[in-house]
C-alpha positions in Angstrom: 25.5 -4.9 14.8 26.1 -1.4 13.5 24.3 -2.0 10.3 21.3 -3.6 12.1 21.1 -0.7 14.5 21.3 1.8 11.6 18.4 0.0 9.9 16.3 0.0 13.1 17.0 3.7 13.7 16.1 4.7 10.2 13.0 2.6 10.3 11.9 4.4 13.6 12.5 7.8 12.0 10.4 6.9 9.0 7.5 5.6 11.1 7.7 8.7 13.3 7.5 10.9 10.2 4.4 9.0 8.9 2.7 9.0 12.3 3.3 12.7 13.0 2.8 14.3 9.6 0.9 12.0 7.2 -1.5 10.1 9.4 -3.3 13.1 10.9 -4.0 14.5 7.4 -5.0 11.1 6.0 -7.5 10.5 8.8 -9.0 14.1 8.6 -9.7 13.9 4.9 -10.8 10.2 4.8 -7.7 9.2 2.8 -7.4 6.3 5.2 -9.7 4.6 7.7 -6.8 3.7 10.0 -3.5 5.3 10.8 -1.1 4.9 7.9 1.6 3.4 10.0 -0.6 0.5 11.1 0.4 -1.6 8.1 4.2 -0.7 8.1 5.1 -0.6 11.8 5.8 -4.3 12.2 8.8 -6.3 11.1 9.7 -7.0 7.4 7.2 -9.5 6.0 7.8 -12.2 3.4 4.6 -13.7 1.8 4.9 -17.3 0.4 2.4 -18.3 -2.3 2.1 -21.4 -4.4 0.1 -24.4 -5.6 -0.8 -26.9 -3.0 2.0 -29.2 -4.2 4.7 -26.5 -4.6 6.5 -27.3 -1.4 6.0 -24.0 0.4 6.0 -25.5 3.9 8.9 -27.8 3.1 11.0 -25.0 1.9 10.1 -22.9 4.9 11.1 -25.8 7.2 14.4 -25.9 5.3 15.1 -22.3 6.1 14.0 -22.6 9.7 16.0 -25.8 10.1 13.1 -27.6 11.9 9.9 -29.4 11.0 7.6 -26.4 11.9 5.0 -26.6 9.1 3.0 -29.7 8.2 4.1 -31.1 4.8 2.7 -33.7 2.3 1.7 -34.3 -1.3 -2.0 -33.5 -0.6 -3.2 -30.2 0.9 -2.2 -30.4 4.5 -2.7 -26.9 5.9 -5.5 -24.5 4.9 -4.5 -21.7 7.2 -2.6 -18.4 6.8 0.2 -18.8 9.3 2.4 -16.0 10.5 5.9 -17.3 11.5 7.8 -14.9 13.6 10.8 -14.8 16.0 10.5 -15.4 19.7 13.3 -13.5 21.4 12.5 -14.9 24.8 13.5 -18.4 23.7 16.5 -17.5 21.6 18.9 -19.4 23.9 17.1 -22.7 23.4 19.2 -25.2 21.6 16.2 -27.0 19.9 14.3 -25.0 17.3 10.7 -25.3 18.0 7.3 -23.5 18.1 7.3 -21.6 21.5 3.9 -20.0 21.3 0.8 -20.1 19.1 -2.0 -17.6 18.7 -5.3 -17.8 16.9 -6.8 -15.4 14.3 -9.1 -13.6 16.8 -6.1 -12.6 18.8 -4.1 -11.5 15.8 -6.9 -9.4 14.3 -7.4 -7.5 17.6 -3.9 -7.0 18.9 -2.5 -3.5 17.9 1.0 -4.9 18.0 0.4 -6.7 14.7 -0.5 -5.0 11.4 -3.5 -7.3 10.6 -6.5 -5.3 12.0 -7.7 -4.4 8.5 -8.1 -8.1 7.8 -11.2 -8.2 10.0 -13.3 -7.4 7.0 -12.8 -10.9 5.7 -15.0 -12.4 8.4 -15.1 -15.2 10.9 -14.3 -18.0 8.4 -11.0 -16.3 7.6 -10.3 -15.6 11.3 -10.7 -19.4 11.9 -8.0 -20.0 9.3 -5.5 -17.4 10.5 -2.9 -18.0 13.2 0.6 -17.1 14.5 3.5 -19.2 15.5 6.5 -17.9 17.5 9.7 -19.8 16.7 13.2 -19.5 18.1 14.8 -20.0 14.7 17.7 -17.5 14.0 16.4 -17.3 10.4 13.4 -15.3 11.6 15.4 -12.8 13.7 14.8 -9.9 11.4 11.8 -11.1 9.3 8.4 -12.7 9.5 7.0 -15.2 7.0 3.4 -15.7 5.9 2.8 -19.3 4.9 -0.5 -19.5 2.9 -3.0 -22.2 1.9 -2.1 -23.9 -1.4 -3.7 -22.6 -4.5 -6.4 -24.9 -5.9 -8.2 -25.4 -9.1 -11.6 -27.0 -8.8 -14.7 -24.9 -7.9 -15.6 -27.0 -4.9 -12.1 -26.8 -3.4 -12.1 -23.1 -3.9 -15.2 -22.5 -1.8 -13.2 -21.5 1.2 -15.8 -19.4 2.9 -13.9 -16.1 2.3 -12.5 -14.3 -0.7 -9.0 -15.9 -1.1 -7.8 -13.4 -3.7 -8.8 -10.4 -1.6 -6.9 -11.9 1.4 -3.9 -12.6 -0.8 -4.1 -9.0 -2.1 -4.1 -7.5 1.4 -1.1 -9.5 2.5 0.7 -8.7 -0.7 0.0 -5.0 -0.1 1.9 -5.0 3.2 4.6 -7.6 2.3 8.1 -6.5 1.5 8.8 -9.7 -0.6 6.4 -12.1 -2.3 7.6 -15.6 -3.2 5.5 -17.5 -5.8 6.4 -21.1 -5.8 5.9 -23.8 -8.5 6.7 -27.4 -8.6 7.9 -29.5 -11.6 4.6 -31.5 -11.7 2.2 -28.5 -11.9 4.1 -25.6 -13.3 1.6 -22.8 -13.0 -1.6 -24.4 -14.4 -3.8 -23.9 -11.3 -6.6 -21.5 -11.7 -6.1 -19.6 -8.5 -2.4 -19.1 -9.5 -3.5 -17.6 -12.8 -5.9 -15.2 -11.1 -3.3 -14.2 -8.5 -0.5 -13.5 -11.1 -2.8 -11.9 -13.7 -5.0 -9.7 -11.5 -4.3 -9.7 -7.7 -0.6 -9.2 -7.4 -0.2 -6.5 -10.1 -3.0 -4.5 -8.5 -1.7 -4.8 -4.9 2.1 -4.8 -5.0 5.0 -3.8 -7.2 6.6 -6.1 -9.8 10.1 -5.9 -8.2 8.7 -7.3 -4.9 7.7 -10.6 -6.6 10.1 -13.5 -6.9 9.3 -16.6 -8.9 10.6 -19.9 -7.6 10.7 -23.4 -9.2 10.9 -25.6 -6.1 11.5 -29.3 -5.7 13.9 -29.5 -8.7 15.5 -32.5 -7.1 12.4 -34.4 -8.3 13.5 -33.9 -11.9 15.1 -37.2 -13.1 17.9 -35.4 -15.1 19.1 -32.0 -16.3 17.1 -32.6 -19.5 13.9 -33.1 -17.4 14.7 -29.9 -15.5 15.1 -27.9 -18.7 11.8 -29.2 -20.0 10.0 -28.2 -16.8 11.7 -24.8 -16.8 10.6 -24.1 -20.4 7.0 -25.1 -19.5 7.0 -22.7 -16.5 8.5 -19.9 -18.6 5.7 -20.4 -21.2 3.0 -20.5 -18.5 4.3 -17.4 -16.8 4.3 -15.5 -20.0 0.6 -16.4 -20.4 -0.3 -15.6 -16.8 1.6 -12.4 -16.4 1.0 -11.1 -19.9 4.7 -10.2 -20.1 6.7 -10.8 -23.2 10.0 -11.1 -21.3 10.6 -14.0 -19.1 11.0 -13.1 -15.4 13.9 -14.4 -13.3 13.0 -17.9 -11.9 15.0 -19.1 -8.9 15.7 -22.8 -8.8 15.7 -24.6 -5.4 14.8 -27.6 -3.3 15.0 -28.8 0.2 18.0 -30.8 1.3 16.0 -32.1 4.3 13.1 -33.4 2.1 15.5 -34.8 -0.5 17.4 -36.9 2.1 14.2 -38.1 3.6 12.5 -39.2 0.3 12.2 -42.8 -0.6 13.0 -43.0 -4.3 12.3 -46.2 -6.3 14.7 -45.1 -9.1 18.2 -43.7 -9.0 18.0 -40.4 -10.8 21.1 -38.4 -11.9 21.6 -35.7 -9.3 24.9 -34.5 -10.7 23.2 -31.4 -12.1 22.2 -30.2 -8.7 25.7 -29.1 -7.6 25.7 -26.5 -10.4 22.5 -24.9 -8.9 23.7 -24.4 -5.3 24.3 -20.7 -6.1 20.6 -20.4 -7.0 19.5 -21.7 -3.6 21.9 -19.4 -1.9 20.7 -16.4 -3.9 17.1 -17.1 -2.9 18.1 -17.4 0.7 20.0 -14.1 0.6 17.0 -12.4 -1.1 14.8 -13.5 1.8 17.3 -12.4 4.4 17.6 -9.0 2.7 13.9 -8.3 3.4 14.9 -5.7 6.1 16.7 -3.7 3.5 13.7 -4.1 1.1 11.5 -3.0 4.0 13.4 0.3 4.2 13.1 0.8 0.4 9.4 0.0 0.7 9.0 2.4 3.6 10.7 5.1 1.5 8.4 4.4 -1.4 5.4 4.4 1.0 6.3 7.9 2.2 6.9 9.1 -1.3 3.6 7.7 -2.6 1.4 8.8 0.2 3.2 12.1 0.7 2.7 12.9 -3.0 -1.0 11.9 -3.0 -1.8 13.8 0.2 0.0 16.9 -0.9 -1.9 16.7 -4.2 -5.2 16.3 -2.4 -4.4 19.4 -0.2 -3.2 21.3 -3.2 -6.6 20.8 -4.9 -8.4 22.0 -1.8 -6.2 25.1 -1.5 -6.9 25.9 -5.2 -10.6 25.5 -4.6 -10.6 28.0 -1.8 -8.4 30.4 -3.7 -10.7 30.2 -6.7 -13.7 30.5 -4.4 -12.2 33.6 -2.8 -11.5 35.1 -6.2 -15.0 34.4 -7.4 -16.5 35.6 -4.1 -14.7 38.9 -4.4 -15.9 39.3 -8.0 -19.5 38.7 -6.9 -19.1 41.1 -4.0 -17.7 43.9 -6.3 -20.5 43.2 -8.8 -23.0 43.6 -5.9 -21.5 46.9 -4.8 -21.6 48.1 -8.4 -25.3 47.1 -8.7 -26.2 48.6 -5.4 -24.5 51.9 -6.3 -26.3 52.0 -9.6 -29.5 51.1 -7.9 -29.0 53.9 -5.3 -28.1 56.4 -8.1 -31.2 55.4 -10.1 -33.4 55.8 -7.1 -32.1 59.3 -6.5 -32.7 60.3 -10.1 -36.2 58.8 -9.9 -37.0 60.8 -6.8 -35.7 64.0 -8.3 -37.8 63.5 -11.4 -41.0 62.4 -9.6 -43.5 65.0 -8.2 -44.0 63.0 -5.0 -40.5 63.8 -3.7 -40.2 67.3 -5.2 -40.2 68.9 -1.8 -37.2 66.9 -0.4 -34.0 68.8 -0.1 -30.8 67.4 -1.6 -29.3 65.8 1.6 -32.6 63.9 2.2 -32.6 62.7 -1.4 -29.0 61.4 -1.1 -29.8 59.8 2.2 -32.8 58.0 0.7 -30.7 56.9 -2.2 -28.0 55.6 0.2 -30.7 53.6 2.1 -31.9 52.2 -1.2 -28.4 51.2 -2.1 -27.8 49.5 1.2 -31.0 47.5 0.8 -30.0 46.4 -2.7 -26.5 45.4 -1.4 -28.1 43.5 1.5 -30.4 41.7 -0.9 -27.5 40.9 -3.1 -25.3 39.5 -0.3 -28.1 37.4 1.2 -29.7 36.1 -1.9 -27.8 36.6 -5.1 -24.3 36.1 -3.8 -25.5 32.8 -2.1 -26.9 31.7 -5.4 -23.6 32.5 -7.2 -21.6 30.7 -4.6 -23.7 27.7 -4.9 -23.4 27.8 -8.7 -19.6 28.1 -8.4 -19.5 25.0 -6.1 -21.7 22.9 -8.4 -19.5 23.9 -11.3 -16.3 23.0 -9.6 -17.7 19.6 -8.6 -18.5 18.9 -12.2 -15.1 20.2 -13.4 -13.0 18.9 -10.5 -10.1 18.1 -12.7 -9.5 21.8 -13.3 -8.5 22.2 -9.6 -5.0 21.0 -10.3 -2.5 20.8 -13.2 -2.2 17.3 -14.8 0.8 17.9 -16.9 2.6 14.6 -16.4 1.8 10.9 -16.1 2.9 11.0 -12.5 0.4 13.8 -11.7 -2.3 11.9 -13.6 -1.7 8.7 -11.6 -1.7 10.6 -8.3 -4.9 12.5 -9.2 -6.6 9.3 -10.2 -5.9 8.0 -6.7 -7.3 11.0 -4.8 -9.7 12.9 -7.1 -12.7 11.0 -5.7 -11.6 11.9 -2.1 -11.4 15.6 -3.1 -14.9 15.4 -4.6 -16.3 13.7 -1.5 -14.7 16.2 0.9 -15.9 19.2 -1.1 -19.4 17.7 -1.3 -19.5 16.9 2.4 -18.3 20.4 3.5 -20.0 22.4 0.8 -16.6 23.9 0.1 -16.6 25.6 3.5 -13.3 25.0 5.3 -10.4 27.0 6.5 -8.0 28.0 3.8 -5.3 28.9 6.4 -5.5 25.5 8.0 -5.3 23.6 4.7 -2.4 25.7 3.6 -0.5 24.9 6.8 -1.2 21.2 6.3 -0.2 21.3 2.7 3.1 23.0 3.6 3.8 20.3 6.2 3.0 17.3 4.0 4.9 18.8 1.1 8.0 19.2 3.3 7.7 15.4 4.1 7.3 14.5 0.4 10.0 16.8 -0.9 12.6 17.1 1.8 11.8 14.1 4.0 11.9 11.5 1.2 15.1 13.0 -0.2 16.8 12.6 3.2 15.5 9.0 3.5 17.0 8.2 0.1 20.3 9.7 1.2 20.3 7.6 4.3 19.6 4.5 2.3 22.6 5.3 0.1 24.7 5.5 3.2 23.3 2.2 4.4 24.5 0.6 1.1 28.0 1.5 2.0 27.9 -0.1 5.4 29.3 -3.6 5.4 27.4 -6.6 6.9 28.6 -7.7 10.3 28.8 -11.3 11.2 26.0 -10.9 13.7 23.6 -9.2 11.3 22.3 -12.3 9.6 22.2 -16.0 10.2 24.9 -18.1 8.6 24.4 -17.9 4.9 26.9 -20.5 3.7 25.5 -22.9 1.2 25.0 -26.5 2.2 26.6 -29.3 0.2 24.8 -32.2 -1.3 
């Protein structure tokens, strides 16, 4: 239990860091529409994707050790289903669904990180639900079972943008499983779009695992190798990668025993792949550890981007102060020259010949003050406006872009800097922005370093027997 407690404690500290230091700045400068911790405060999330025939629900039932999700050769479930643990029923002997909630509840309950999915509309909400289950497998994770990917245009008319929903789930998921089956190894159009466009844009490559499921339906090892080679080729075309990603091989013991086969295939090859099934199971159960890594990356990415945003605003105000001082000094010089010129003109003109010297200098001083006042109210305002317009046109000059990391960060926040400067007209407190910059920079620099050190310590902590469900492989 020590390892589990350590994970929970570290997770709470990271969430507190985000809530207290990053979220206030993110909301103030329109970096985010909602608190940053909204999407990361819930339990580790595993997203399961795949063709309608890839056996997603069957494999999930295998892990949960109960028939929770409907299965079948044809599409049987067109809903996004959140499967989570019910601690109140953990002592029940029979694994079952203890509670169900619909999409409207999920999208409006702040306990869950799905409020941002409201934008997908009522049709999506009608195909979104939650099941609480007393399966030990879900003790530390939650699973998202998704509608099977389709191919034909009519079937794909779901009433909501499927790819955008997949992208939003992938963005908050700690692990994404992409399942294929031996009969349709990656040829579905929605699968192509997801792997080629959606997933690369919304998650990181190391969070995606490819799974060839239902391998027990291959008649022999030769048949399996043929399917495996086909999938490797299709993945290289869909992902655009020259190297072949790791593909986990698995199947469901429960479904295999229940199947009614007309022929007697050679299953001898399956015993050599039990380690593959076990590795996949372990990868899923290690989602809490991945969750911490993802939280650390989350703090690093948003801490870097927010500090970069504030740095640009600080530089703007410093440049503005420098330019404003220059304009002010120029105005003083012009007013002094104007005052001196007026004194000289009065001394040379017959109209003011009777004025004594103190009166001449007094009149010159008044003239100088008038010129300075005109400068500050008219000309300086014009120069400030010109400075602001110039900076908006050359906004990239507000920060150094001397590395690819800085370029990537600036690409993410430059438009926000422009919008904030345009909205405020460049008038905001330099002192306040400096204070916020120092605070966010401390999180990015010191905070993330401490998180990484804590994660290294976690790696040295051994698993306790109570930390995870029994992970011993089953036998055929």
